[in-house]
N, CA, C and O atoms as CSV, one atom per row, in Angstrom:
chain,resi,resn,atom,element,x,y,z
A,1,MET,N,N,-39.298,-24.725,-85.598
A,1,MET,CA,C,-38.852,-25.647,-84.583
A,1,MET,C,C,-37.405,-26.065,-84.861
A,1,MET,O,O,-37.041,-26.353,-86.002
A,2,ALA,N,N,-36.603,-26.094,-83.824
A,2,ALA,CA,C,-35.219,-26.532,-83.958
A,2,ALA,C,C,-35.194,-28.018,-84.309
A,2,ALA,O,O,-36.063,-28.780,-83.885
A,3,GLU,N,N,-34.193,-28.421,-85.085
A,3,GLU,CA,C,-34.112,-29.833,-85.461
A,3,GLU,C,C,-32.666,-30.276,-85.645
A,3,GLU,O,O,-31.781,-29.469,-85.927
A,4,CYS,N,N,-32.448,-31.581,-85.478
A,4,CYS,CA,C,-31.154,-32.202,-85.724
A,4,CYS,C,C,-31.278,-33.072,-86.965
A,4,CYS,O,O,-32.124,-33.964,-87.024
A,5,ILE,N,N,-30.441,-32.814,-87.946
A,5,ILE,CA,C,-30.428,-33.595,-89.177
A,5,ILE,C,C,-29.207,-34.501,-89.143
A,5,ILE,O,O,-28.078,-34.023,-89.036
A,6,ARG,N,N,-29.431,-35.803,-89.233
A,6,ARG,CA,C,-28.352,-36.781,-89.227
A,6,ARG,C,C,-28.138,-37.280,-90.643
A,6,ARG,O,O,-29.089,-37.464,-91.403
A,7,GLY,N,N,-26.883,-37.495,-90.986
A,7,GLY,CA,C,-26.587,-37.990,-92.319
A,7,GLY,C,C,-25.146,-38.436,-92.430
A,7,GLY,O,O,-24.470,-38.656,-91.425
A,8,THR,N,N,-24.687,-38.566,-93.654
A,8,THR,CA,C,-23.309,-38.947,-93.928
A,8,THR,C,C,-22.759,-38.045,-95.026
A,8,THR,O,O,-23.513,-37.374,-95.731
A,9,PHE,N,N,-21.460,-38.039,-95.159
A,9,PHE,CA,C,-20.815,-37.353,-96.281
A,9,PHE,C,C,-19.582,-38.139,-96.688
A,9,PHE,O,O,-19.064,-38.952,-95.923
A,10,ARG,N,N,-19.128,-37.889,-97.890
A,10,ARG,CA,C,-17.974,-38.591,-98.433
A,10,ARG,C,C,-16.716,-37.831,-98.048
A,10,ARG,O,O,-16.561,-36.657,-98.383
A,11,SER,N,N,-15.819,-38.509,-97.340
A,11,SER,CA,C,-14.546,-37.946,-96.907
A,11,SER,C,C,-13.632,-37.694,-98.112
A,11,SER,O,O,-13.888,-38.183,-99.213
A,12,SER,N,N,-12.588,-36.939,-97.888
A,12,SER,CA,C,-11.587,-36.704,-98.934
A,12,SER,C,C,-10.874,-38.000,-99.335
A,12,SER,O,O,-10.228,-38.057,-100.382
A,13,THR,N,N,-10.993,-39.041,-98.499
A,13,THR,CA,C,-10.405,-40.346,-98.823
A,13,THR,C,C,-11.410,-41.261,-99.523
A,13,THR,O,O,-11.042,-42.339,-99.990
A,14,GLY,N,N,-12.660,-40.845,-99.599
A,14,GLY,CA,C,-13.702,-41.658,-100.192
A,14,GLY,C,C,-14.541,-42.424,-99.180
A,14,GLY,O,O,-15.569,-43.001,-99.535
A,15,GLU,N,N,-14.107,-42.434,-97.915
A,15,GLU,CA,C,-14.881,-43.124,-96.878
A,15,GLU,C,C,-16.147,-42.345,-96.560
A,15,GLU,O,O,-16.208,-41.131,-96.758
A,16,THR,N,N,-17.157,-43.051,-96.067
A,16,THR,CA,C,-18.401,-42.428,-95.649
A,16,THR,C,C,-18.330,-42.149,-94.149
A,16,THR,O,O,-18.084,-43.055,-93.353
A,17,LEU,N,N,-18.545,-40.899,-93.774
A,17,LEU,CA,C,-18.461,-40.484,-92.372
A,17,LEU,C,C,-19.800,-39.926,-91.900
A,17,LEU,O,O,-20.545,-39.338,-92.684
A,18,ASP,N,N,-20.101,-40.114,-90.612
A,18,ASP,CA,C,-21.316,-39.569,-90.018
A,18,ASP,C,C,-21.193,-38.061,-89.850
A,18,ASP,O,O,-20.118,-37.532,-89.565
A,19,LYS,N,N,-22.336,-37.378,-90.035
A,19,LYS,CA,C,-22.367,-35.932,-89.810
A,19,LYS,C,C,-23.664,-35.575,-89.097
A,19,LYS,O,O,-24.628,-36.340,-89.106
A,20,ARG,N,N,-23.668,-34.402,-88.481
A,20,ARG,CA,C,-24.866,-33.865,-87.838
A,20,ARG,C,C,-24.951,-32.376,-88.155
A,20,ARG,O,O,-23.943,-31.678,-88.265
A,21,LEU,N,N,-26.178,-31.924,-88.294
A,21,LEU,CA,C,-26.466,-30.505,-88.484
A,21,LEU,C,C,-27.610,-30.175,-87.542
A,21,LEU,O,O,-28.697,-30.741,-87.657
A,22,TRP,N,N,-27.370,-29.260,-86.608
A,22,TRP,CA,C,-28.387,-28.836,-85.669
A,22,TRP,C,C,-28.841,-27.447,-86.077
A,22,TRP,O,O,-28.087,-26.480,-85.976
A,23,LEU,N,N,-30.089,-27.355,-86.541
A,23,LEU,CA,C,-30.644,-26.083,-87.023
A,23,LEU,C,C,-31.491,-25.442,-85.929
A,23,LEU,O,O,-32.383,-26.093,-85.384
A,24,PRO,N,N,-31.228,-24.180,-85.599
A,24,PRO,CA,C,-32.030,-23.507,-84.576
A,24,PRO,C,C,-33.362,-23.034,-85.157
A,24,PRO,O,O,-33.572,-23.061,-86.369
A,25,GLU,N,N,-34.252,-22.601,-84.271
A,25,GLU,CA,C,-35.473,-21.952,-84.736
A,25,GLU,C,C,-35.100,-20.588,-85.279
A,25,GLU,O,O,-34.281,-19.888,-84.683
A,26,GLY,N,N,-35.677,-20.206,-86.384
A,26,GLY,CA,C,-35.414,-18.890,-86.954
A,26,GLY,C,C,-34.046,-18.809,-87.600
A,26,GLY,O,O,-33.337,-19.804,-87.752
A,27,ALA,N,N,-33.701,-17.586,-87.974
A,27,ALA,CA,C,-32.413,-17.345,-88.630
A,27,ALA,C,C,-31.277,-17.470,-87.617
A,27,ALA,O,O,-31.342,-16.868,-86.545
A,28,PRO,N,N,-30.237,-18.244,-87.939
A,28,PRO,CA,C,-29.124,-18.386,-86.999
A,28,PRO,C,C,-28.325,-17.098,-86.880
A,28,PRO,O,O,-28.189,-16.337,-87.838
A,29,LYS,N,N,-27.799,-16.874,-85.680
A,29,LYS,CA,C,-26.950,-15.693,-85.491
A,29,LYS,C,C,-25.477,-16.045,-85.599
A,29,LYS,O,O,-24.624,-15.157,-85.586
A,30,GLY,N,N,-25.170,-17.329,-85.703
A,30,GLY,CA,C,-23.790,-17.774,-85.855
A,30,GLY,C,C,-23.724,-19.259,-86.101
A,30,GLY,O,O,-24.711,-19.977,-85.943
A,31,ILE,N,N,-22.538,-19.715,-86.493
A,31,ILE,CA,C,-22.303,-21.139,-86.760
A,31,ILE,C,C,-21.175,-21.624,-85.863
A,31,ILE,O,O,-20.148,-20.960,-85.719
A,32,VAL,N,N,-21.379,-22.784,-85.267
A,32,VAL,CA,C,-20.340,-23.446,-84.480
A,32,VAL,C,C,-20.068,-24.785,-85.145
A,32,VAL,O,O,-20.994,-25.549,-85.417
A,33,GLN,N,N,-18.797,-25.071,-85.408
A,33,GLN,CA,C,-18.408,-26.361,-85.979
A,33,GLN,C,C,-17.653,-27.144,-84.914
A,33,GLN,O,O,-16.622,-26.691,-84.417
A,34,PHE,N,N,-18.170,-28.327,-84.562
A,34,PHE,CA,C,-17.507,-29.187,-83.584
A,34,PHE,C,C,-16.459,-30.053,-84.274
A,34,PHE,O,O,-16.730,-30.682,-85.297
A,35,VAL,N,N,-15.249,-30.077,-83.695
A,35,VAL,CA,C,-14.166,-30.967,-84.120
A,35,VAL,C,C,-13.689,-31.643,-82.837
A,35,VAL,O,O,-13.140,-30.983,-81.955
A,36,HIS,N,N,-13.895,-32.947,-82.729
A,36,HIS,CA,C,-13.714,-33.620,-81.451
A,36,HIS,C,C,-12.521,-34.573,-81.413
A,36,HIS,O,O,-11.824,-34.772,-82.407
A,37,GLY,N,N,-12.314,-35.148,-80.243
A,37,GLY,CA,C,-11.172,-36.013,-79.978
A,37,GLY,C,C,-11.329,-37.439,-80.498
A,37,GLY,O,O,-12.395,-37.829,-80.976
A,38,MET,N,N,-10.265,-38.195,-80.396
A,38,MET,CA,C,-10.104,-39.507,-81.019
A,38,MET,C,C,-11.143,-40.545,-80.613
A,38,MET,O,O,-11.702,-41.212,-81.484
A,39,ALA,N,N,-11.415,-40.701,-79.349
A,39,ALA,CA,C,-12.302,-41.776,-78.899
A,39,ALA,C,C,-13.776,-41.399,-79.004
A,39,ALA,O,O,-14.644,-42.196,-78.649
A,40,GLU,N,N,-14.060,-40.218,-79.478
A,40,GLU,CA,C,-15.428,-39.727,-79.501
A,40,GLU,C,C,-16.067,-39.857,-80.879
A,40,GLU,O,O,-15.412,-40.240,-81.848
A,41,HIS,N,N,-17.344,-39.536,-80.950
A,41,HIS,CA,C,-18.091,-39.498,-82.202
A,41,HIS,C,C,-19.058,-38.323,-82.099
A,41,HIS,O,O,-19.344,-37.843,-81.001
A,42,ILE,N,N,-19.561,-37.861,-83.241
A,42,ILE,CA,C,-20.366,-36.647,-83.253
A,42,ILE,C,C,-21.652,-36.787,-82.439
A,42,ILE,O,O,-22.175,-35.790,-81.941
A,43,GLY,N,N,-22.161,-37.993,-82.298
A,43,GLY,CA,C,-23.367,-38.195,-81.500
A,43,GLY,C,C,-23.223,-37.762,-80.052
A,43,GLY,O,O,-24.212,-37.404,-79.411
A,44,ARG,N,N,-22.014,-37.790,-79.532
A,44,ARG,CA,C,-21.770,-37.372,-78.147
A,44,ARG,C,C,-21.941,-35.867,-77.958
A,44,ARG,O,O,-21.988,-35.385,-76.827
A,45,TYR,N,N,-22.034,-35.137,-79.041
A,45,TYR,CA,C,-22.138,-33.686,-78.965
A,45,TYR,C,C,-23.561,-33.180,-79.125
A,45,TYR,O,O,-23.779,-31.987,-79.337
A,46,ASP,N,N,-24.536,-34.089,-79.024
A,46,ASP,CA,C,-25.928,-33.688,-79.158
A,46,ASP,C,C,-26.329,-32.701,-78.054
A,46,ASP,O,O,-26.938,-31.672,-78.347
A,47,ALA,N,N,-26.003,-32.994,-76.813
A,47,ALA,CA,C,-26.395,-32.111,-75.700
A,47,ALA,C,C,-25.751,-30.722,-75.817
A,47,ALA,O,O,-26.457,-29.723,-75.676
A,48,PRO,N,N,-24.434,-30.621,-76.071
A,48,PRO,CA,C,-23.868,-29.275,-76.233
A,48,PRO,C,C,-24.471,-28.511,-77.420
A,48,PRO,O,O,-24.676,-27.300,-77.347
A,49,ALA,N,N,-24.751,-29.232,-78.509
A,49,ALA,CA,C,-25.349,-28.577,-79.673
A,49,ALA,C,C,-26.737,-28.047,-79.326
A,49,ALA,O,O,-27.087,-26.919,-79.673
A,50,ARG,N,N,-27.517,-28.869,-78.641
A,50,ARG,CA,C,-28.862,-28.444,-78.243
A,50,ARG,C,C,-28.815,-27.282,-77.253
A,50,ARG,O,O,-29.731,-26.460,-77.218
A,51,ALA,N,N,-27.762,-27.211,-76.454
A,51,ALA,CA,C,-27.613,-26.089,-75.518
A,51,ALA,C,C,-27.365,-24.774,-76.260
A,51,ALA,O,O,-27.654,-23.698,-75.736
A,52,LEU,N,N,-26.833,-24.864,-77.472
A,52,LEU,CA,C,-26.580,-23.656,-78.269
A,52,LEU,C,C,-27.824,-23.177,-79.029
A,52,LEU,O,O,-27.878,-22.025,-79.460
A,53,TRP,N,N,-28.814,-24.047,-79.194
A,53,TRP,CA,C,-30.032,-23.678,-79.916
A,53,TRP,C,C,-30.725,-22.437,-79.364
A,53,TRP,O,O,-31.058,-21.541,-80.139
A,54,PRO,N,N,-30.958,-22.349,-78.035
A,54,PRO,CA,C,-31.681,-21.176,-77.540
A,54,PRO,C,C,-30.977,-19.850,-77.857
A,54,PRO,O,O,-31.617,-18.801,-77.941
A,55,GLY,N,N,-29.672,-19.913,-78.027
A,55,GLY,CA,C,-28.910,-18.712,-78.390
A,55,GLY,C,C,-28.961,-18.411,-79.876
A,55,GLY,O,O,-28.434,-17.392,-80.322
A,56,GLY,N,N,-29.590,-19.286,-80.647
A,56,GLY,CA,C,-29.734,-19.052,-82.077
A,56,GLY,C,C,-28.588,-19.566,-82.925
A,56,GLY,O,O,-28.433,-19.160,-84.076
A,57,TYR,N,N,-27.776,-20.468,-82.357
A,57,TYR,CA,C,-26.627,-20.964,-83.105
A,57,TYR,C,C,-26.965,-22.206,-83.918
A,57,TYR,O,O,-27.678,-23.092,-83.448
A,58,LEU,N,N,-26.456,-22.260,-85.118
A,58,LEU,CA,C,-26.491,-23.437,-85.973
A,58,LEU,C,C,-25.201,-24.203,-85.687
A,58,LEU,O,O,-24.129,-23.602,-85.617
A,59,VAL,N,N,-25.292,-25.513,-85.523
A,59,VAL,CA,C,-24.121,-26.318,-85.188
A,59,VAL,C,C,-23.949,-27.411,-86.238
A,59,VAL,O,O,-24.920,-28.046,-86.650
A,60,VAL,N,N,-22.713,-27.624,-86.666
A,60,VAL,CA,C,-22.393,-28.674,-87.640
A,60,VAL,C,C,-21.183,-29.454,-87.123
A,60,VAL,O,O,-20.324,-28.894,-86.441
A,61,GLY,N,N,-21.121,-30.726,-87.444
A,61,GLY,CA,C,-19.969,-31.526,-87.051
A,61,GLY,C,C,-20.018,-32.889,-87.702
A,61,GLY,O,O,-21.020,-33.273,-88.305
A,62,HIS,N,N,-18.922,-33.614,-87.572
A,62,HIS,CA,C,-18.830,-34.958,-88.147
A,62,HIS,C,C,-17.904,-35.804,-87.295
A,62,HIS,O,O,-17.173,-35.288,-86.450
A,63,THR,N,N,-17.941,-37.114,-87.526
A,63,THR,CA,C,-17.000,-38.029,-86.889
A,63,THR,C,C,-15.835,-38.207,-87.852
A,63,THR,O,O,-15.987,-38.849,-88.891
A,64,PRO,N,N,-14.662,-37.639,-87.519
A,64,PRO,CA,C,-13.521,-37.674,-88.444
A,64,PRO,C,C,-12.960,-39.081,-88.702
A,64,PRO,O,O,-13.265,-40.039,-87.991
A,65,LEU,N,N,-12.146,-39.160,-89.727
A,65,LEU,CA,C,-11.420,-40.386,-90.053
A,65,LEU,C,C,-10.700,-40.918,-88.816
A,65,LEU,O,O,-10.092,-40.150,-88.071
A,66,GLY,N,N,-10.769,-42.223,-88.600
A,66,GLY,CA,C,-10.039,-42.846,-87.495
A,66,GLY,C,C,-10.615,-42.572,-86.123
A,66,GLY,O,O,-9.970,-42.874,-85.119
A,67,HIS,N,N,-11.813,-42.006,-86.049
A,67,HIS,CA,C,-12.433,-41.647,-84.786
A,67,HIS,C,C,-13.695,-42.461,-84.553
A,67,HIS,O,O,-14.320,-42.948,-85.495
A,68,GLY,N,N,-14.058,-42.602,-83.293
A,68,GLY,CA,C,-15.341,-43.185,-82.929
A,68,GLY,C,C,-15.441,-44.686,-83.137
A,68,GLY,O,O,-14.489,-45.330,-83.577
A,69,PRO,N,N,-16.597,-45.229,-82.818
A,69,PRO,CA,C,-16.785,-46.682,-82.826
A,69,PRO,C,C,-16.784,-47.328,-84.214
A,69,PRO,O,O,-16.564,-48.534,-84.320
A,70,LYS,N,N,-17.023,-46.562,-85.272
A,70,LYS,CA,C,-17.051,-47.135,-86.620
A,70,LYS,C,C,-15.673,-47.176,-87.290
A,70,LYS,O,O,-15.531,-47.761,-88.363
A,71,ALA,N,N,-14.668,-46.567,-86.676
A,71,ALA,CA,C,-13.321,-46.544,-87.272
A,71,ALA,C,C,-12.738,-47.957,-87.299
A,71,ALA,O,O,-12.704,-48.628,-86.268
A,72,PRO,N,N,-12.277,-48.418,-88.471
A,72,PRO,CA,C,-11.673,-49.752,-88.540
A,72,PRO,C,C,-10.457,-49.876,-87.625
A,72,PRO,O,O,-10.253,-50.904,-86.980
A,73,VAL,N,N,-9.653,-48.811,-87.577
A,73,VAL,CA,C,-8.486,-48.756,-86.694
A,73,VAL,C,C,-8.462,-47.353,-86.071
A,73,VAL,O,O,-8.353,-46.355,-86.783
A,74,GLN,N,N,-8.565,-47.288,-84.744
A,74,GLN,CA,C,-8.535,-45.992,-84.077
A,74,GLN,C,C,-7.225,-45.268,-84.381
A,74,GLN,O,O,-6.142,-45.830,-84.221
A,75,GLY,N,N,-7.336,-44.025,-84.818
A,75,GLY,CA,C,-6.156,-43.211,-85.067
A,75,GLY,C,C,-5.580,-43.322,-86.460
A,75,GLY,O,O,-4.650,-42.591,-86.802
A,76,TYR,N,N,-6.107,-44.215,-87.269
A,76,TYR,CA,C,-5.616,-44.360,-88.636
A,76,TYR,C,C,-6.468,-43.489,-89.550
A,76,TYR,O,O,-7.668,-43.716,-89.700
A,77,PHE,N,N,-5.830,-42.482,-90.163
A,77,PHE,CA,C,-6.569,-41.517,-90.972
A,77,PHE,C,C,-6.591,-41.897,-92.452
A,77,PHE,O,O,-7.649,-41.883,-93.081
A,78,ALA,N,N,-5.442,-42.233,-93.003
A,78,ALA,CA,C,-5.356,-42.549,-94.436
A,78,ALA,C,C,-3.998,-43.157,-94.734
A,78,ALA,O,O,-3.062,-43.024,-93.944
A,79,GLN,N,N,-3.892,-43.826,-95.879
A,79,GLN,CA,C,-2.635,-44.451,-96.264
A,79,GLN,C,C,-1.553,-43.407,-96.525
A,79,GLN,O,O,-0.388,-43.624,-96.192
A,80,GLU,N,N,-1.931,-42.281,-97.116
A,80,GLU,CA,C,-0.977,-41.201,-97.371
A,80,GLU,C,C,-1.556,-39.877,-96.888
A,80,GLU,O,O,-2.753,-39.628,-97.026
A,81,ASN,N,N,-0.701,-39.033,-96.324
A,81,ASN,CA,C,-1.093,-37.687,-95.904
A,81,ASN,C,C,-2.328,-37.689,-95.011
A,81,ASN,O,O,-3.244,-36.888,-95.198
A,82,GLY,N,N,-2.343,-38.590,-94.048
A,82,GLY,CA,C,-3.504,-38.748,-93.175
A,82,GLY,C,C,-3.916,-37.483,-92.450
A,82,GLY,O,O,-5.101,-37.153,-92.400
A,83,TRP,N,N,-2.950,-36.769,-91.886
A,83,TRP,CA,C,-3.283,-35.532,-91.163
A,83,TRP,C,C,-3.907,-34.512,-92.117
A,83,TRP,O,O,-4.868,-33.833,-91.756
A,84,ASP,N,N,-3.369,-34.403,-93.319
A,84,ASP,CA,C,-3.934,-33.490,-94.317
A,84,ASP,C,C,-5.361,-33.894,-94.673
A,84,ASP,O,O,-6.228,-33.033,-94.823
A,85,ARG,N,N,-5.616,-35.210,-94.811
A,85,ARG,CA,C,-6.976,-35.680,-95.133
A,85,ARG,C,C,-7.943,-35.320,-94.010
A,85,ARG,O,O,-9.082,-34.924,-94.258
A,86,LEU,N,N,-7.472,-35.464,-92.771
A,86,LEU,CA,C,-8.291,-35.113,-91.610
A,86,LEU,C,C,-8.671,-33.630,-91.662
A,86,LEU,O,O,-9.830,-33.270,-91.454
A,87,LEU,N,N,-7.691,-32.787,-91.939
A,87,LEU,CA,C,-7.943,-31.342,-92.026
A,87,LEU,C,C,-8.809,-31.000,-93.235
A,87,LEU,O,O,-9.668,-30.121,-93.155
A,88,ASP,N,N,-8.590,-31.686,-94.350
A,88,ASP,CA,C,-9.423,-31.466,-95.538
A,88,ASP,C,C,-10.895,-31.726,-95.220
A,88,ASP,O,O,-11.773,-30.986,-95.663
A,89,ASP,N,N,-11.155,-32.783,-94.451
A,89,ASP,CA,C,-12.540,-33.129,-94.132
A,89,ASP,C,C,-13.204,-32.093,-93.230
A,89,ASP,O,O,-14.413,-31.879,-93.323
A,90,ILE,N,N,-12.438,-31.457,-92.370
A,90,ILE,CA,C,-12.997,-30.397,-91.521
A,90,ILE,C,C,-13.523,-29.269,-92.403
A,90,ILE,O,O,-14.593,-28.722,-92.139
A,91,GLN,N,N,-12.781,-28.924,-93.438
A,91,GLN,CA,C,-13.242,-27.912,-94.390
A,91,GLN,C,C,-14.355,-28.461,-95.281
A,91,GLN,O,O,-15.324,-27.761,-95.575
A,92,LEU,N,N,-14.216,-29.698,-95.700
A,92,LEU,CA,C,-15.167,-30.311,-96.626
A,92,LEU,C,C,-16.573,-30.394,-96.039
A,92,LEU,O,O,-17.549,-30.129,-96.740
A,93,ILE,N,N,-16.690,-30.758,-94.765
A,93,ILE,CA,C,-18.018,-30.876,-94.157
A,93,ILE,C,C,-18.727,-29.527,-94.178
A,93,ILE,O,O,-19.927,-29.468,-94.447
A,94,MET,N,N,-18.012,-28.457,-93.902
A,94,MET,CA,C,-18.639,-27.141,-93.923
A,94,MET,C,C,-18.981,-26.744,-95.354
A,94,MET,O,O,-20.055,-26.194,-95.597
A,95,THR,N,N,-18.102,-27.008,-96.292
A,95,THR,CA,C,-18.362,-26.676,-97.695
A,95,THR,C,C,-19.574,-27.443,-98.210
A,95,THR,O,O,-20.429,-26.872,-98.887
A,96,GLU,N,N,-19.652,-28.742,-97.889
A,96,GLU,CA,C,-20.787,-29.546,-98.337
A,96,GLU,C,C,-22.085,-29.032,-97.740
A,96,GLU,O,O,-23.090,-28.921,-98.443
A,97,GLU,N,N,-22.076,-28.719,-96.462
A,97,GLU,CA,C,-23.295,-28.223,-95.828
A,97,GLU,C,C,-23.707,-26.873,-96.408
A,97,GLU,O,O,-24.896,-26.597,-96.565
A,98,ILE,N,N,-22.731,-26.039,-96.722
A,98,ILE,CA,C,-23.047,-24.726,-97.284
A,98,ILE,C,C,-23.706,-24.873,-98.646
A,98,ILE,O,O,-24.651,-24.148,-98.957
A,99,THR,N,N,-23.220,-25.800,-99.461
A,99,THR,CA,C,-23.798,-25.948,-100.797
A,99,THR,C,C,-25.188,-26.549,-100.763
A,99,THR,O,O,-25.944,-26.388,-101.721
A,100,THR,N,N,-25.551,-27.237,-99.688
A,100,THR,CA,C,-26.870,-27.850,-99.613
A,100,THR,C,C,-27.842,-27.086,-98.720
A,100,THR,O,O,-29.008,-27.466,-98.609
A,101,CYS,N,N,-27.383,-26.032,-98.096
A,101,CYS,CA,C,-28.241,-25.324,-97.145
A,101,CYS,C,C,-28.017,-23.815,-97.280
A,101,CYS,O,O,-27.012,-23.292,-96.799
A,102,ASP,N,N,-28.948,-23.119,-97.931
A,102,ASP,CA,C,-28.824,-21.679,-98.140
A,102,ASP,C,C,-28.676,-20.900,-96.844
A,102,ASP,O,O,-27.958,-19.902,-96.790
A,103,ILE,N,N,-29.358,-21.360,-95.798
A,103,ILE,CA,C,-29.321,-20.627,-94.539
A,103,ILE,C,C,-27.900,-20.588,-93.966
A,103,ILE,O,O,-27.513,-19.595,-93.348
A,104,ILE,N,N,-27.122,-21.655,-94.163
A,104,ILE,CA,C,-25.741,-21.677,-93.674
A,104,ILE,C,C,-24.892,-20.690,-94.464
A,104,ILE,O,O,-24.076,-19.976,-93.881
A,105,GLN,N,N,-25.070,-20.639,-95.766
A,105,GLN,CA,C,-24.292,-19.709,-96.587
A,105,GLN,C,C,-24.545,-18.268,-96.158
A,105,GLN,O,O,-23.605,-17.489,-95.999
A,106,ARG,N,N,-25.806,-17.919,-95.974
A,106,ARG,CA,C,-26.120,-16.551,-95.552
A,106,ARG,C,C,-25.524,-16.263,-94.187
A,106,ARG,O,O,-24.965,-15.189,-93.962
A,107,CYS,N,N,-25.643,-17.221,-93.274
A,107,CYS,CA,C,-25.120,-17.030,-91.929
A,107,CYS,C,C,-23.597,-16.922,-91.954
A,107,CYS,O,O,-23.025,-16.064,-91.281
A,108,LYS,N,N,-22.936,-17.788,-92.728
A,108,LYS,CA,C,-21.471,-17.760,-92.807
A,108,LYS,C,C,-20.992,-16.428,-93.361
A,108,LYS,O,O,-20.013,-15.863,-92.872
A,109,ASP,N,N,-21.681,-15.924,-94.380
A,109,ASP,CA,C,-21.301,-14.644,-94.976
A,109,ASP,C,C,-21.430,-13.504,-93.973
A,109,ASP,O,O,-20.638,-12.562,-93.986
A,110,GLU,N,N,-22.438,-13.596,-93.102
A,110,GLU,CA,C,-22.705,-12.501,-92.166
A,110,GLU,C,C,-21.931,-12.608,-90.861
A,110,GLU,O,O,-21.540,-11.587,-90.295
A,111,THR,N,N,-21.701,-13.832,-90.370
A,111,THR,CA,C,-21.141,-13.976,-89.022
A,111,THR,C,C,-19.830,-14.743,-88.949
A,111,THR,O,O,-19.109,-14.622,-87.959
A,112,GLY,N,N,-19.503,-15.523,-89.959
A,112,GLY,CA,C,-18.317,-16.374,-89.880
A,112,GLY,C,C,-18.627,-17.668,-89.157
A,112,GLY,O,O,-19.784,-17.952,-88.848
A,113,VAL,N,N,-17.596,-18.451,-88.886
A,113,VAL,CA,C,-17.747,-19.760,-88.255
A,113,VAL,C,C,-16.809,-19.829,-87.064
A,113,VAL,O,O,-15.641,-19.453,-87.169
A,114,ASP,N,N,-17.315,-20.313,-85.918
A,114,ASP,CA,C,-16.474,-20.586,-84.758
A,114,ASP,C,C,-16.228,-22.088,-84.717
A,114,ASP,O,O,-17.163,-22.874,-84.867
A,115,ILE,N,N,-14.980,-22.490,-84.516
A,115,ILE,CA,C,-14.639,-23.908,-84.448
A,115,ILE,C,C,-14.426,-24.261,-82.978
A,115,ILE,O,O,-13.647,-23.612,-82.280
A,116,PHE,N,N,-15.125,-25.291,-82.522
A,116,PHE,CA,C,-14.930,-25.827,-81.187
A,116,PHE,C,C,-14.101,-27.092,-81.339
A,116,PHE,O,O,-14.596,-28.110,-81.823
A,117,GLU,N,N,-12.857,-27.029,-80.931
A,117,GLU,CA,C,-11.924,-28.154,-81.075
A,117,GLU,C,C,-11.685,-28.731,-79.699
A,117,GLU,O,O,-11.574,-28.003,-78.712
A,118,ASN,N,N,-11.607,-30.059,-79.647
A,118,ASN,CA,C,-11.405,-30.724,-78.362
A,118,ASN,C,C,-10.406,-31.853,-78.508
A,118,ASN,O,O,-10.586,-32.733,-79.350
A,119,ASP,N,N,-9.352,-31.845,-77.699
A,119,ASP,CA,C,-8.484,-33.003,-77.548
A,119,ASP,C,C,-7.525,-33.283,-78.707
A,119,ASP,O,O,-7.098,-34.426,-78.867
A,120,TYR,N,N,-7.177,-32.295,-79.510
A,120,TYR,CA,C,-6.181,-32.544,-80.556
A,120,TYR,C,C,-4.755,-32.227,-80.078
A,120,TYR,O,O,-3.819,-32.204,-80.877
A,121,ASP,N,N,-4.602,-31.985,-78.788
A,121,ASP,CA,C,-3.265,-31.701,-78.272
A,121,ASP,C,C,-2.529,-32.973,-77.870
A,121,ASP,O,O,-1.338,-32.920,-77.565
A,122,SER,N,N,-3.221,-34.126,-77.863
A,122,SER,CA,C,-2.560,-35.354,-77.405
A,122,SER,C,C,-1.855,-36.084,-78.518
A,122,SER,O,O,-1.255,-37.134,-78.285
């Protein structure tokens, strides 16, 4: 049965950020990583993630630094090198999920990862 696992992970800045992992039924045929815009949070991507389940896709994502309703200040990433910290966390969430989930490692080795990015042009 397909399932959504909700949790948190430690950002490169030490902050605790929300994450989601949507596991399809059976072996995944690919991985999609959601990276979303400033006013959003990963919970808003539940419907698109669930739409990918029937196709066999595993979906992972998080609410980045300075994003969503829990951000102390919208758009504030870190005291130093904020943009770099934001990018580090995009890699970190996938690395953390891979180390805790064998199925992701096997899938990543076989198919790679597609990144769905939204709204970073503003």
